[in-house]
N, C-alpha and C positions, 0 to 999 in steps of 0.2 A: 782599698785602705790607705791613707795617707800618713807616711810618718813623719812629724814634725818635730823639728829641732827649734827650741826658744832660744834667741842670744842676748840676753840682758847684757854678758859680757861687752858685745858689740854696740849696745845700746850705751854704757857708762864709759868705755874708755877714753872717750874724747868730750866727755861733757865737762863743759868749762869749769865748774865749781867741784872740789871732793865732796863726792857722797859719803855721808859717815857710816862706818862699818856695821851699827845697828841697825839702820835703815837697808843696806843692802843686806843683810839679815832675813829681815823680816819679809821684804821683797821675793827673793830667791825661796826662802821658806815655803811661801806663797804659791811661786809658781811650780814646787816638787809635788803639790795635792793635786794641780790640775789633770794631771795625766800624759804629759806631754813623753814623746818619747824620748827625746835628749834633752840635757840643759847645759846650753854652752855659757858657764857658769862664772869663769876665771881664767886669767891668762898667767903662767909662770915667765915674766919677763923683767927686765930690768926696770925699777922703779923710776930711774930717770928718765926713760923711755915712755912709758905709760904709767905715772903716779897713781892715777886712779884705781888701779888694780893694784897697788902694794900691798892690800891687804889679803890678797887670795888667801895665802896660807892660812890666817886667823877665821876668815869665813868658811872655807873650807872645815877647820876642825870645829866648828860651830853650827854647821848643816844639820837641819835635824832629817835623817833618812831613812827614820824608823818606818814610815808608814808611806813609801813612795816606790812607783816602779818605775819611775825616771832614771836613764843613765845620766851621768855628770861627763860633760867632756870640757877639756881645759885646752887652751891654745898656746902654743910653744914657738918660740924664735930658733931654735939652737937646741943642740944635744945637751947643755948644760941644764935647760928648762925641762928636755924630756925627762931626764935623769931624776929631779925633782917632783916631777907627777909621778913617775913610776913610784914613787915611795909610799904612794897613796892609793890602796885599795878602792878605797870608794870611787875613784874616777875609772871610767870604762874607757872612755875615750882619748887621744891624747891628737891632737890637731896642730897642723904647721902646713904653712902656707908656701906652696912652691909656685911661684910664677914663670908661665911663658914669655913673660918680658924680661930680659937681660938687665934691662934698665930699672927695673921697677924691684927687681929679686935685690939687686946693689942697694937700692933706695930704702926697701922695706926691711931686709935683715942683714945689709952690709956683707953680701956674700955675692959669689958668682952663681949661676944656674949650676954648674957643677960641682961645686962646693955645696951647694943645697939638696943637689941630687944624692952625694956622700954622708949628710945628716941624715936623709931620710931611709936611707942604707940600715946607718946606725940604729936610728930610733927603731926600725920595723926588728931587728934583731932585738933589741931592748924590750919592745914589746912583745914579743914573743916569750921571753924569758920572766916576764913579770904578769904574764896574761891578760894585758890590754891590747887594744887594738889602735892602729893609726888610722885617721883621717887626713888625708892629703885635699887641701883646699887648691884646683887651679887656679890661681889669681890672674888678673886681667885675662881670664880666660874666655871673653866675648870681644877684646881689642883692647888697645891700649895708646895713649896720646904719645908715645917717644918716636913710632915710626917702625918700632919693632914686629917682627913678622907675625901675624896671625892667621889662621886658617884650620879649618876642621883637621887638616892633615896634619899642622904642628899639633892641635889636641891630641889626635892620634898617636903619636910620635912618643910624646910627654907618656901618656898613661900606658904605653906599650912598656915603657920603660919601669912605671910604675907595678905594673902585671909581672914583669920580670922577677920584681922584689917581693911579688906575693902580697903587694897593699891591695886591700878589698873594699875599699871604701873611698872614694873621689867626690868632692866636691866641685863642680864647675861656679866660679866666683865670681860676679859680674863686679869688680874691683870698682869701678869709675861711672857705673850707671849707663853704659853704652850699648847692652845688648837691646836687641829688636826681637819681635816674633820670629822672625827668619833665621838669625844667627843662633836662637836657643833651639828651634825646631830641627834646625840641620844637625848641631853640636851635638845634640841627646841621640837622635835618630842614628847617627853614624857611629856615634860610640857604645850604644846600648847593644847596637847588632855586632861590634866587632869584640867586645869586652863582655859577653855575657856573667862572666865570673865576678865581675866587678858592681858593685852597688852604689852607684851615680845618686847625687843630691843635686840639690841647685839651691845657690846661696846668690838671689837674686837681688838688685836694687830698683827701686821704681820711684816715678813720680805720681802723685795722688791720681792722675788719670790715666795711666797705663798699667795699672798692675795687673788687671784682670787678663790681657792679650799677653803678658807675657808667662803670667801661670799658665793659661790655656795652651801656650806652644810648648811649654815643657811637660806638662801632663801629656798632651796627646803625642808626644813624642816617646812615651814610657815613664817617664821621670814620675817617681811616686815618694820622694823624698823632699823634703823643703826646708829651708830655713826662714825663720820670720822672728820679727821681734815687735811685740805690743806697741802701740802706737806709731811704730815706723820710725823709732827713734835710732840716731846713729847710721854708720854705715858708710858715707861718702865725701870724705873731708875733701878729694880733690876731682869732685864731680864739677861740669861747668854749669848745670842748673840747681839753685839752691835748696829746692824743692823734692832734690833726690835724697832719697834715703834708703833703710832697710825697708824691705818687704814687710807690710802690718801683718800681723799674726792674725787679726781679725780680718782682713780679707782673705786669707787662707783659708779662716773656718767658713767664709761665705760662698767661697768657690766648692769646697766641700759639699755644704748643701745643696748649691744648686746642682752638682752633679749627682745628688743622692745618695752621697758617701758619708756613712757613719762615724761619727770621730768620738769615742769612747772616752769624754772627759766631763770632770768635776766641775759643772757651770758655777755652782756656787764659790768654789774658788778660784774658779775663772775672774770672778765679778771682784771678789777680794784683791786680787793681784792686779786687775786692771783699776781699781780705785788706789791701790800702792803706786802703782805705776805714773800716774797721775798726778799723786803727791810728790813724787821725786822728782818727776821732768817737769812739771808744770808749776809746783810751788803749791801753798793752801790757797 
C-alpha cells in the first residue's frame, strides 16, 4: 500500500494570480472525495509572505469533511502559525519545514536551525496537548546550492534530534530538485534502518523524464509515503531547470499500478478533481 499526500497547497502557493476562494473550495472538496491519505490543503503563514494562501482560515471553515477519510495537513512557519492550526480539530497534521541547510533555514523562515529546532520542540508539546501530530519536512534533504554540508550522516544527525523530541513523521524534501536515485536510495535505506520508530515520507521534485527512477529508488529503499500534486504544478521556484516541479500524483498512481499495488481511490472523484485542476491551472 502506498500512502499518498495530495499537495494542492504547494501547487497553489506560488501561482502568479490569486485563485478565488470558491475555486479553491471546489477543488479541495473534490480532492477530499478521492480517498487520499492526507490533503496538504493550506498554510498558516503571513499573507505578506504567501498572499495566495491568505484565505486558508476561510477555506478551512467551509470545507465539507462530512464524507471523507482524508486527513488534513496545514503547513506553518513558526509557533504562532502552529498555535492557530491547533485551534482547529479538523486538522490532523501540522507540518513544519526544518532545513538541514543553515542558509536556507534563514531564507525560508528567518531563523537559525537552532531556533527552528526550538520551535519544533514547542510545536511537539503543542500537538501533544491538542491531539494533533507534527510532520517535520527536512528541506534541502538531498543537497543545496549554498555549500552547506549534506550527507546521509547529516540527515541522521537531524533525525536523531527529532527522535529525541518524539517526532514520529519525517518527510525528506527535495526542495530544489537535485535528488538522484543514488541519493534517494541511500538516504531512505540508512534512515529507515536507523530509526524504525519514525514514519518516513518522500516529498520529491522531478522533471517529466526523471519521475520514475526517483520513485523507484525511494520505494525500493522502503519508503511507502509519498507527496504529490495533480499535474505536477508548483514546487521548485529555485530549481535550475524550469521543468522541475512537484511529483505528479498521476505518475505515483502509474507506479502503484506497475507494482501491482492496489489504491482504494474513488476514480470518478479523481476525474472531477483533475478537470478542476486543469481549469484552475491551465485556464478555460
